N, C-alpha and C positions, 0 to 999 in steps of 0.2 A: 457483556459485550466489550470488546476492546478494539481500539484503533491502533494501527501500526503505520508510522510515517517513514517513508523512504525517500531520501534525497538522491536524485539521479542527475548526472550531467546531461544537459539538454541535447548534446550531440549523440548521446547513447540512449535516448528515451525509447525509441521504437524497439531496439534490440533488448533493452532491459525489460520492457513490458512483455515481450515474447518469452523471455526467461522466466519472469514471474508467473505468467500464465501457464507455461509448461510445468513449473514446479507445483502450482496449485492443482493442476489436473493430475499430475503423477502422484500426489499425496492425498487426493480425494477431498480437498478443501474447497468450499464455496464461500467466498466473501459475500457479505450482505451489501456492500457498496464500495465503489472506487470513486475517489475524487482527486482532482489535481489542481495545482496552482504553479505557475511558472514565471520565471524572470529570464534575463538574458542568458545566463549560463547554467541554470539548473531547473529541474522540475521536482516539486514536492508532491509525491503521490501518497494519498491517505487511503488505507484499506481497512475497512471495518469487518470484523469477524463476530459472529454470534456465539462462538465457542472459544473460550480462553486458550484451550490446548492448541487450537489452530493458529491463533495469534502468536502464541509463544513459539511454536515450531517455525512459523514464517519469520518471526523476528530473529530467531537463532540462526536460520539459514542466511538471512540477509543482514547479519550483525554489523558489517562494516558501514552500513549506511542507514540505520534506522534508529528511531526511538519510539516507544509505545506509550499509550495513555490508557488507563483503565476505563475511560469513558469514551463513547463514540463521539465523532465530531458532530457539531450542530448542523442540522440539515439546512439552515439558513445562514451559513457563515460566508456566503459569497463565492465559494469555490465552484468550479464546474464539475458536474458529475459525469463520469465516463462509464457508467454501468450499462 
């Protein structure tokens, strides 16, 4: 399992999430979890995948704004779940 973290400008959050959702659907990938944390100007979205290939494809597509971790985020890390 791998987590991909995408930093989105807060003003573009809704449009960016639609783009992400459309990309996931078009490519047939289903993340296991979405989480987010926000501050004044940005939203950090963490998407967990159960298939490394899906995480790598997503990270490649959104390369300008991501970093990935080989481990999923902790379920008790205080961020809000948006699944």
